[in-house]
Backbone as CSV, one residue per row, in Angstrom:
resi,resn,N_x,N_y,N_z,CA_x,CA_y,CA_z,C_x,C_y,C_z
1,UNK,-10.280,-27.085,7.945,-10.544,-26.287,6.732,-11.373,-25.037,7.109
2,UNK,-10.985,-23.908,6.484,-11.668,-22.652,6.788,-13.037,-22.636,6.079
3,UNK,-14.022,-22.187,6.757,-15.321,-21.942,6.147,-15.322,-20.579,5.510
4,UNK,-16.357,-20.296,4.698,-16.450,-18.941,4.078,-16.476,-17.869,5.125
5,UNK,-17.173,-18.129,6.282,-17.234,-17.174,7.320,-15.872,-16.872,7.935
6,UNK,-15.063,-17.965,8.083,-13.731,-17.801,8.641,-12.875,-16.933,7.718
7,UNK,-13.002,-17.176,6.413,-12.201,-16.362,5.470,-12.587,-14.895,5.520
8,UNK,-13.859,-14.673,5.728,-14.294,-13.263,5.725,-13.779,-12.509,6.968
9,UNK,-13.520,-13.189,8.035,-13.098,-12.505,9.258,-11.581,-12.570,9.462
10,UNK,-10.874,-13.300,8.622,-9.406,-13.403,8.805,-8.717,-12.101,8.469
11,UNK,-7.816,-11.650,9.298,-7.148,-10.354,9.109,-5.765,-10.547,8.483
12,UNK,-5.420,-9.689,7.531,-4.080,-9.682,6.988,-3.193,-8.709,7.744
13,UNK,-3.798,-7.655,8.262,-3.071,-6.657,9.072,-3.823,-6.420,10.367
14,UNK,-3.102,-6.580,11.508,-3.733,-6.325,12.812,-2.810,-5.363,13.587
15,UNK,-3.398,-4.271,14.026,-2.655,-3.292,14.873,-3.415,-3.185,16.171
16,UNK,-2.710,-3.473,17.279,-3.353,-3.475,18.576,-2.651,-2.515,19.550
17,UNK,-3.338,-1.406,19.857,-2.863,-0.433,20.860,-1.433,0.002,20.645
18,UNK,-1.141,0.324,19.394,0.246,0.731,19.064,0.486,2.209,19.418
19,UNK,1.611,2.451,20.025,2.041,3.781,20.352,3.375,4.081,19.762
20,UNK,3.600,5.351,19.332,4.887,5.740,18.756,5.109,7.220,18.988
21,UNK,6.306,7.561,19.451,6.706,8.966,19.610,8.085,9.157,18.981
22,UNK,8.294,10.338,18.408,9.609,10.683,17.886,10.536,11.108,19.014
23,UNK,11.817,10.978,18.861,12.758,11.451,19.865,12.461,12.901,20.197
24,UNK,12.410,13.214,21.450,12.067,14.554,21.878,10.693,14.641,22.460
25,UNK,9.899,13.549,22.317,8.629,13.465,22.995,7.375,13.698,22.210
26,UNK,7.481,14.053,20.898,6.283,14.266,20.110,5.552,12.945,19.871
27,UNK,4.342,12.806,20.427,3.553,11.586,20.272,2.817,11.613,18.939
28,UNK,3.035,10.576,18.110,2.398,10.498,16.806,1.237,9.546,16.839
29,UNK,1.383,8.369,17.469,0.304,7.389,17.577,0.146,7.025,19.045
30,UNK,-1.114,6.874,19.460,-1.373,6.512,20.854,-2.538,5.531,20.890
31,UNK,-2.243,4.302,21.351,-3.260,3.253,21.449,-4.024,3.093,20.113
32,UNK,-3.290,3.064,19.034,-3.902,2.964,17.715,-4.192,1.486,17.394
33,UNK,-5.402,1.210,16.955,-5.816,-0.183,16.654,-6.623,-0.203,15.345
34,UNK,-6.364,-1.224,14.494,-7.159,-1.443,13.307,-6.898,-2.861,12.785
35,UNK,-7.842,-3.314,11.963,-7.738,-4.633,11.304,-8.115,-4.475,9.838
36,UNK,-7.277,-5.017,8.947,-7.595,-5.062,7.516,-7.882,-6.499,7.135
37,UNK,-9.086,-6.811,6.638,-9.391,-8.179,6.257,-8.539,-8.643,5.107
38,UNK,-8.252,-9.925,5.106,-7.409,-10.497,4.079,-8.120,-10.419,2.715
39,UNK,-7.329,-10.056,1.697,-7.887,-10.019,0.332,-8.760,-8.809,0.051
40,UNK,-8.640,-7.762,0.861,-9.439,-6.552,0.641,-8.560,-5.320,0.452
41,UNK,-9.148,-4.281,-0.075,-8.497,-3.021,-0.356,-9.084,-1.959,0.584
42,UNK,-8.257,-1.495,1.525,-8.719,-0.458,2.501,-7.808,0.778,2.374
43,UNK,-8.374,1.897,2.788,-7.666,3.148,2.718,-7.573,3.788,4.116
44,UNK,-6.512,4.573,4.286,-6.238,5.227,5.554,-6.297,6.738,5.331
45,UNK,-7.241,7.397,5.981,-7.490,8.828,5.810,-7.057,9.622,7.025
46,UNK,-6.872,10.905,6.798,-6.550,11.792,7.911,-5.803,13.037,7.450
47,UNK,-5.845,14.076,8.199,-5.164,15.311,7.853,-3.666,15.156,8.015
48,UNK,-2.898,16.095,7.513,-1.432,16.083,7.704,-1.139,16.107,9.175
49,UNK,-0.248,15.224,9.613,0.120,15.146,11.002,-0.722,14.184,11.832
50,UNK,-1.655,13.516,11.211,-2.532,12.592,11.929,-1.864,11.272,12.241
51,UNK,-0.748,10.972,11.553,-0.019,9.739,11.840,-0.108,8.658,10.758
52,UNK,-0.684,8.997,9.602,-0.917,8.032,8.542,0.380,7.420,8.031
53,UNK,1.318,8.255,7.614,2.569,7.753,7.041,3.423,7.046,8.085
54,UNK,3.380,7.551,9.311,4.123,6.888,10.396,3.591,5.480,10.622
55,UNK,2.277,5.336,10.639,1.663,4.027,10.841,2.053,3.097,9.719
56,UNK,2.059,3.565,8.479,2.407,2.711,7.352,3.873,2.252,7.465
57,UNK,4.739,3.110,7.927,6.140,2.742,8.073,6.335,1.730,9.202
58,UNK,5.515,1.850,10.216,5.530,0.825,11.272,5.107,-0.524,10.710
59,UNK,4.065,-0.525,9.901,3.589,-1.795,9.310,4.624,-2.413,8.386
60,UNK,5.390,-1.536,7.702,6.420,-2.028,6.789,7.703,-2.451,7.470
61,UNK,7.781,-2.174,8.769,9.003,-2.536,9.495,10.115,-1.515,9.397
62,UNK,9.803,-0.329,8.835,10.798,0.711,8.698,10.985,1.476,10.015
63,UNK,9.979,1.396,10.874,10.011,1.930,12.233,9.533,0.841,13.179
64,UNK,9.858,0.982,14.454,9.412,0.009,15.454,8.487,0.673,16.479
65,UNK,7.375,0.057,16.784,6.453,0.638,17.772,7.046,0.597,19.159
66,UNK,6.691,1.598,19.969,7.171,1.646,21.340,6.218,0.963,22.296
67,UNK,5.028,0.683,21.834,4.061,-0.084,22.634,3.048,-0.722,21.681
68,UNK,2.346,-1.702,22.163,1.361,-2.391,21.340,1.962,-3.458,20.482
69,UNK,1.162,-3.973,19.561,1.583,-5.108,18.752,1.056,-4.978,17.297
70,UNK,1.882,-5.390,16.348,1.513,-5.399,14.950,1.702,-6.820,14.410
71,UNK,0.665,-7.306,13.700,0.735,-8.620,13.056,0.412,-8.473,11.586
72,UNK,1.281,-9.048,10.747,1.099,-8.995,9.288,1.081,-10.438,8.803
73,UNK,0.049,-10.804,8.025,-0.033,-12.156,7.487,0.575,-12.199,6.114
74,UNK,1.856,-12.568,6.029,2.522,-12.686,4.726,3.508,-11.605,4.458
75,UNK,4.349,-11.783,3.438,5.360,-10.806,3.054,4.731,-9.455,2.673
76,UNK,5.459,-8.359,2.938,4.947,-7.019,2.756,5.720,-6.303,1.646
77,UNK,4.976,-5.615,0.753,5.586,-4.722,-0.203,5.184,-3.291,0.111
78,UNK,6.083,-2.356,-0.084,5.861,-0.957,0.270,6.083,-0.079,-0.957
79,UNK,5.107,0.775,-1.252,5.238,1.718,-2.380,5.286,3.131,-1.822
80,UNK,6.390,3.843,-2.073,6.581,5.190,-1.545,5.779,6.201,-2.352
81,UNK,5.605,7.353,-1.746,4.922,8.476,-2.442,5.678,8.879,-3.689
82,UNK,6.983,8.940,-3.613,7.850,9.277,-4.737,8.575,8.020,-5.188
83,UNK,8.233,7.454,-6.374,8.881,6.186,-6.790,10.340,6.337,-7.050
84,UNK,10.853,7.539,-7.288,12.294,7.719,-7.504,13.082,7.369,-6.246
85,UNK,12.433,7.288,-5.092,13.113,6.939,-3.866,13.317,5.441,-3.729
86,UNK,12.724,4.623,-4.609,12.861,3.178,-4.461,13.264,2.442,-5.751
87,UNK,13.228,3.099,-6.897,13.697,2.479,-8.124,15.158,2.759,-8.307
88,UNK,15.949,1.696,-8.338,17.428,1.880,-8.260,18.172,1.398,-9.483
89,UNK,17.543,0.628,-10.361,18.226,0.076,-11.544,17.857,0.889,-12.776
90,UNK,18.675,0.756,-13.862,18.479,1.632,-14.990,17.268,1.323,-15.871
91,UNK,16.837,0.037,-15.914,15.688,-0.327,-16.752,14.578,-0.965,-15.921
92,UNK,13.423,-1.061,-16.540,12.210,-1.592,-15.871,12.465,-3.032,-15.423
93,UNK,12.868,-3.886,-16.349,13.054,-5.318,-16.000,14.133,-5.516,-14.957
94,UNK,15.219,-4.776,-15.054,16.327,-4.917,-14.115,15.903,-4.482,-12.719
95,UNK,15.053,-3.454,-12.618,14.634,-3.010,-11.324,13.749,-4.013,-10.625
96,UNK,12.822,-4.644,-11.379,11.961,-5.668,-10.774,12.809,-6.884,-10.376
97,UNK,13.794,-7.237,-11.211,14.634,-8.395,-10.890,15.530,-8.117,-9.682
98,UNK,15.882,-6.852,-9.462,16.787,-6.527,-8.363,16.234,-6.962,-7.016
99,UNK,14.943,-6.876,-6.854,14.317,-7.282,-5.591,14.381,-8.768,-5.322
100,UNK,14.769,-9.556,-6.321,14.797,-10.995,-6.169,16.208,-11.540,-5.870
101,UNK,17.180,-10.627,-5.793,18.579,-11.041,-5.594,18.762,-11.919,-4.385
102,UNK,18.174,-11.534,-3.289,18.366,-12.284,-2.035,17.802,-13.693,-2.092
103,UNK,16.907,-14.003,-3.032,16.289,-15.329,-3.069,17.158,-16.351,-3.803
104,UNK,18.227,-15.858,-4.493,19.167,-16.762,-5.198,18.434,-17.719,-6.130
105,UNK,17.538,-17.205,-6.929,16.778,-17.991,-7.858,17.543,-18.249,-9.140
106,UNK,17.270,-19.357,-9.830,17.842,-19.548,-11.170,17.427,-18.450,-12.117
107,UNK,18.279,-18.111,-13.072,17.996,-17.004,-13.954,16.688,-17.160,-14.684
108,UNK,16.369,-18.396,-15.122,15.113,-18.611,-15.843,13.895,-18.290,-14.951
109,UNK,14.007,-18.597,-13.662,12.889,-18.335,-12.738,12.769,-16.836,-12.474
110,UNK,13.907,-16.150,-12.397,13.885,-14.699,-12.231,13.170,-14.034,-13.408
111,UNK,13.551,-14.449,-14.623,12.922,-13.884,-15.790,11.427,-14.144,-15.808
112,UNK,11.042,-15.345,-15.407,9.630,-15.684,-15.394,8.842,-14.823,-14.417
113,UNK,9.416,-14.635,-13.231,8.739,-13.802,-12.228,8.649,-12.345,-12.676
114,UNK,9.730,-11.840,-13.254,9.744,-10.446,-13.755,8.656,-10.267,-14.826
115,UNK,8.628,-11.167,-15.792,7.662,-11.042,-16.898,6.213,-11.171,-16.377
116,UNK,5.984,-12.106,-15.466,4.618,-12.268,-14.908,4.221,-11.000,-14.125
117,UNK,5.123,-10.478,-13.331,4.795,-9.288,-12.507,4.505,-8.056,-13.393
118,UNK,5.344,-7.866,-14.417,5.132,-6.721,-15.311,3.863,-6.872,-16.152
119,UNK,3.545,-8.119,-16.548,2.288,-8.352,-17.264,1.088,-8.020,-16.370
120,UNK,1.199,-8.297,-15.095,0.098,-8.023,-14.171,-0.226,-6.557,-14.088
121,UNK,0.803,-5.721,-14.194,0.559,-4.252,-14.112,0.614,-3.610,-15.499
122,UNK,0.484,-4.413,-16.547,0.402,-3.948,-17.917,1.653,-3.197,-18.381
123,UNK,2.844,-3.696,-17.958,4.099,-3.079,-18.389,5.045,-4.096,-19.030
124,UNK,4.497,-5.271,-19.468,5.349,-6.311,-20.014,6.157,-5.828,-21.193
125,UNK,5.597,-4.975,-22.028,6.249,-4.531,-23.239,7.348,-3.502,-22.957
126,UNK,7.448,-3.039,-21.714,8.414,-1.995,-21.363,9.604,-2.535,-20.570
127,UNK,9.884,-3.818,-20.637,10.941,-4.390,-19.809,12.299,-3.739,-20.023
128,UNK,12.606,-3.310,-21.257,13.896,-2.727,-21.566,13.876,-1.212,-21.527
129,UNK,12.741,-0.633,-21.162,12.586,0.831,-21.114,13.410,1.394,-19.969
130,UNK,14.193,2.436,-20.207,14.894,3.093,-19.135,13.932,3.691,-18.107
131,UNK,14.295,3.601,-16.847,13.418,4.160,-15.824,13.175,5.665,-16.005
132,UNK,14.185,6.373,-16.462,14.023,7.825,-16.597,13.011,8.196,-17.682
133,UNK,12.732,7.264,-18.584,11.814,7.531,-19.685,10.360,7.229,-19.338
134,UNK,10.079,6.796,-18.109,8.756,6.430,-17.702,7.976,7.646,-17.158
135,UNK,6.674,7.572,-17.221,5.833,8.593,-16.551,5.801,8.252,-15.035
136,UNK,5.259,9.168,-14.270,5.149,8.921,-12.823,4.292,7.733,-12.506
137,UNK,3.165,7.591,-13.219,2.276,6.456,-12.984,2.932,5.160,-13.351
138,UNK,3.695,5.120,-14.449,4.399,3.898,-14.836,5.454,3.509,-13.801
139,UNK,6.138,4.526,-13.238,7.131,4.239,-12.190,6.473,3.587,-10.967
140,UNK,5.308,4.097,-10.609,4.605,3.481,-9.469,4.202,2.056,-9.763
141,UNK,3.820,1.800,-11.005,3.485,0.430,-11.363,4.699,-0.499,-11.374
142,UNK,5.878,0.060,-11.713,7.088,-0.732,-11.603,7.345,-1.110,-10.128
143,UNK,7.142,-0.150,-9.233,7.327,-0.440,-7.812,6.362,-1.536,-7.356
144,UNK,5.126,-1.483,-7.815,4.142,-2.528,-7.469,4.538,-3.866,-8.076
145,UNK,5.043,-3.845,-9.308,5.492,-5.075,-9.941,6.620,-5.735,-9.136
146,UNK,7.500,-4.919,-8.562,8.557,-5.432,-7.728,8.018,-6.217,-6.529
147,UNK,6.968,-5.690,-5.939,6.311,-6.413,-4.803,5.653,-7.694,-5.248
148,UNK,5.030,-7.673,-6.427,4.390,-8.868,-6.943,5.434,-9.931,-7.254
149,UNK,6.547,-9.529,-7.824,7.601,-10.482,-8.181,8.151,-11.156,-6.924
150,UNK,8.186,-10.446,-5.835,8.688,-11.016,-4.557,7.594,-11.805,-3.814
151,UNK,6.457,-11.984,-4.447,5.355,-12.765,-3.885,4.800,-12.096,-2.613
152,UNK,4.814,-10.765,-2.566,4.238,-10.083,-1.379,2.741,-10.267,-1.344
153,UNK,2.208,-10.538,-0.182,0.789,-10.745,0.011,0.073,-9.504,0.567
154,UNK,0.852,-8.590,1.144,0.292,-7.365,1.679,1.003,-6.213,1.021
155,UNK,0.239,-5.249,0.458,0.769,-4.124,-0.251,0.426,-2.854,0.486
156,UNK,1.423,-2.084,0.879,1.272,-0.821,1.586,1.638,0.310,0.633
157,UNK,0.762,1.298,0.486,1.004,2.388,-0.466,0.794,3.731,0.270
158,UNK,1.869,4.541,0.295,1.859,5.801,1.003,1.612,6.964,0.056
159,UNK,0.356,7.362,-0.082,-0.044,8.429,-0.983,0.624,8.292,-2.352
160,UNK,0.435,7.132,-3.024,1.181,6.876,-4.280,0.743,7.763,-5.443
161,UNK,-0.409,8.463,-5.311,-0.854,9.328,-6.411,-0.527,10.793,-6.177
162,UNK,0.178,11.110,-5.120,0.395,12.524,-4.746,1.125,13.309,-5.799
163,UNK,1.991,12.674,-6.577,2.796,13.383,-7.582,2.301,13.138,-8.981
164,UNK,1.123,12.528,-9.141,0.637,12.167,-10.460,-0.437,13.127,-10.945
165,UNK,-0.629,13.186,-12.258,-1.707,13.981,-12.837,-3.020,13.253,-12.593
166,UNK,-4.162,13.948,-12.709,-5.464,13.359,-12.378,-5.757,12.036,-13.077
167,UNK,-5.441,11.940,-14.397,-5.738,10.701,-15.120,-4.901,9.548,-14.576
168,UNK,-3.629,9.820,-14.303,-2.749,8.792,-13.778,-3.131,8.364,-12.370
169,UNK,-3.655,9.314,-11.608,-4.108,9.007,-10.245,-5.181,7.911,-10.262
170,UNK,-6.191,8.122,-11.049,-7.317,7.168,-11.089,-6.899,5.872,-11.790
171,UNK,-5.989,5.928,-12.708,-5.507,4.697,-13.367,-4.754,3.836,-12.349
172,UNK,-3.948,4.450,-11.489,-3.208,3.683,-10.522,-4.094,3.045,-9.458
173,UNK,-5.046,3.804,-8.923,-5.925,3.242,-7.936,-6.780,2.099,-8.521
174,UNK,-7.192,2.264,-9.770,-7.977,1.201,-10.468,-7.089,-0.032,-10.649
175,UNK,-5.788,0.175,-10.909,-4.894,-0.950,-11.081,-4.738,-1.759,-9.798
176,UNK,-4.619,-1.048,-8.665,-4.534,-1.762,-7.396,-5.854,-2.476,-7.079
177,UNK,-6.957,-1.862,-7.422,-8.264,-2.496,-7.207,-8.314,-3.837,-7.997
178,UNK,-7.801,-3.848,-9.241,-7.767,-5.081,-10.027,-6.889,-6.105,-9.432
179,UNK,-5.710,-5.685,-8.899,-4.774,-6.604,-8.279,-5.421,-7.306,-7.084
180,UNK,-6.113,-6.538,-6.265,-6.785,-7.118,-5.105,-7.837,-8.178,-5.575
181,UNK,-8.552,-7.811,-6.612,-9.619,-8.716,-7.140,-9.066,-9.975,-7.756
182,UNK,-7.956,-9.831,-8.493,-7.482,-10.975,-9.301,-6.350,-11.765,-8.657
183,UNK,-5.530,-11.097,-7.820,-4.361,-11.765,-7.227,-4.565,-12.101,-5.766
184,UNK,-5.631,-11.627,-5.149,-5.853,-11.922,-3.743,-4.983,-11.144,-2.788
185,UNK,-4.334,-10.080,-3.277,-3.467,-9.266,-2.460,-4.335,-8.416,-1.511
186,UNK,-3.788,-8.156,-0.301,-4.395,-7.209,0.623,-3.687,-5.878,0.467
187,UNK,-4.428,-4.767,0.351,-3.806,-3.488,0.142,-4.321,-2.467,1.173
188,UNK,-3.364,-1.676,1.682,-3.716,-0.554,2.563,-3.052,0.695,1.951
189,UNK,-3.899,1.657,1.609,-3.502,2.817,0.778,-3.736,4.090,1.585
190,UNK,-2.696,4.877,1.808,-2.869,6.161,2.486,-3.219,7.232,1.477
191,UNK,-4.247,8.008,1.777,-4.700,9.043,0.848,-5.365,10.195,1.567
192,UNK,-5.489,11.305,0.850,-6.353,12.397,1.309,-7.313,12.792,0.169
193,UNK,-7.299,11.980,-0.915,-8.169,12.272,-2.085,-9.484,11.479,-1.914
194,UNK,-10.566,12.196,-1.726,-11.824,11.557,-1.462,-12.341,10.766,-2.647
195,UNK,-11.992,11.127,-3.881,-12.473,10.380,-5.048,-11.859,8.980,-5.109
196,UNK,-10.719,8.775,-4.452,-10.118,7.449,-4.457,-10.869,6.438,-3.581
197,UNK,-11.705,6.963,-2.703,-12.517,6.082,-1.867,-13.521,5.265,-2.648
198,UNK,-13.781,5.650,-3.894,-14.738,4.911,-4.726,-14.241,3.542,-5.076
199,UNK,-12.926,3.265,-4.873,-12.325,2.048,-5.330,-12.070,1.012,-4.195
200,UNK,-12.265,1.422,-2.935,-11.838,0.532,-1.853,-12.977,-0.150,-1.189
201,UNK,-12.666,-1.171,-0.380,-13.690,-1.928,0.367,-14.068,-1.265,1.683
202,UNK,-13.146,-0.532,2.252,-13.398,0.106,3.530,-12.289,1.121,3.806
203,UNK,-12.465,1.908,4.861,-11.492,2.965,5.157,-11.435,3.225,6.655
204,UNK,-10.301,3.738,7.071,-10.065,4.159,8.450,-9.830,5.669,8.470
205,UNK,-10.335,6.336,9.480,-10.089,7.765,9.654,-9.197,7.929,10.880
206,UNK,-8.046,8.528,10.660,-7.067,8.719,11.739,-7.018,10.189,12.151
207,UNK,-7.128,10.435,13.434,-7.023,11.791,13.985,-6.107,11.787,15.198
208,UNK,-5.067,12.550,15.157,-4.132,12.721,16.296,-3.707,11.351,16.820
209,UNK,-3.376,10.452,15.921,-2.813,9.153,16.290,-3.824,8.104,16.726
210,UNK,-5.100,8.376,16.549,-6.132,7.412,16.924,-7.077,7.163,15.739
211,UNK,-7.531,5.915,15.600,-8.569,5.613,14.617,-9.916,6.035,15.234
212,UNK,-10.529,7.061,14.672,-11.771,7.567,15.258,-13.006,7.130,14.500
213,UNK,-12.810,6.538,13.329,-13.949,6.020,12.580,-13.431,5.018,11.570
214,UNK,-14.296,4.078,11.151,-13.868,3.058,10.153,-15.122,2.467,9.540
215,UNK,-14.922,1.823,8.391,-16.019,1.128,7.763,-16.304,1.574,6.347
216,UNK,-17.596,1.746,6.046,-18.030,2.033,4.695,-17.376,3.304,4.141
217,UNK,-16.692,3.198,2.990,-15.982,4.366,2.461,-16.899,5.478,2.026
218,UNK,-18.104,5.188,1.543,-19.028,6.215,1.134,-19.493,7.037,2.348
219,UNK,-19.737,6.339,3.466,-20.134,7.073,4.658,-19.026,7.994,5.167
220,UNK,-17.778,7.482,5.142,-16.668,8.300,5.595,-16.423,9.460,4.626
221,UNK,-16.661,9.204,3.338,-16.518,10.276,2.363,-17.531,11.401,2.649
222,UNK,-18.754,11.022,2.921,-19.774,12.032,3.251,-19.455,12.778,4.541
223,UNK,-18.928,12.067,5.510,-18.560,12.713,6.782,-17.477,13.766,6.537
224,UNK,-16.473,13.431,5.781,-15.370,14.365,5.538,-15.796,15.556,4.699
225,UNK,-16.682,15.283,3.748,-17.191,16.392,2.913,-18.028,17.373,3.789
226,UNK,-18.813,16.832,4.691,-19.612,17.665,5.572,-18.728,18.484,6.503
227,UNK,-17.630,17.857,7.001,-16.722,18.563,7.871,-16.003,19.686,7.150
228,UNK,-15.686,19.476,5.859,-15.060,20.532,5.074,-16.017,21.721,4.900
229,UNK,-17.278,21.434,4.630,-18.286,22.490,4.485,-18.446,23.266,5.788
230,UNK,-18.469,22.528,6.910,-18.660,23.175,8.202,-17.449,24.019,8.559
């Protein structure tokens, strides 16, 4: 049986000395290492070209590392920057159900999972709503509901607020914070918005393919603000 101390140190995401280069020789990640504790909400920071999105795609299995090792504890859900790139069905309920096709579940169980997932992200009443009629923030929550319905334990989000208005940005990050607290999901969120750091447990700073700092989000926020001033 795990003790409380064991649970605190257990990792949901482990990256050990991962390297990745694009065809042609451009090195994106070099000996990159990080650990995300299970059941926590962490963020990945860095300037454009630092390797943030590439690392997230490696974690999701969309790319394969050329060196090093990646370990993920549990099924993974991925939320793209633009939700229109992953929502494929005409209505909210149908899109969440679409992700369950491969599990060959009875119809009643599919309906139950869809309703539970949409209720978790406060979209239960919009099951029949056409996808095109949703706001950007609602579309992102549908994508998250799809991951919940598939029982994903690790949620990866690649700058999910980049295309949203300021109110929707904070609403979405607060929603993921609640999911981590209530569902036990582990989340890793790529961002460059310093105000979003107020919602996470910890953060990593990526520079030129290396994690150069990690830990307390307030400290990292202050560091980046000072670097901007300098």
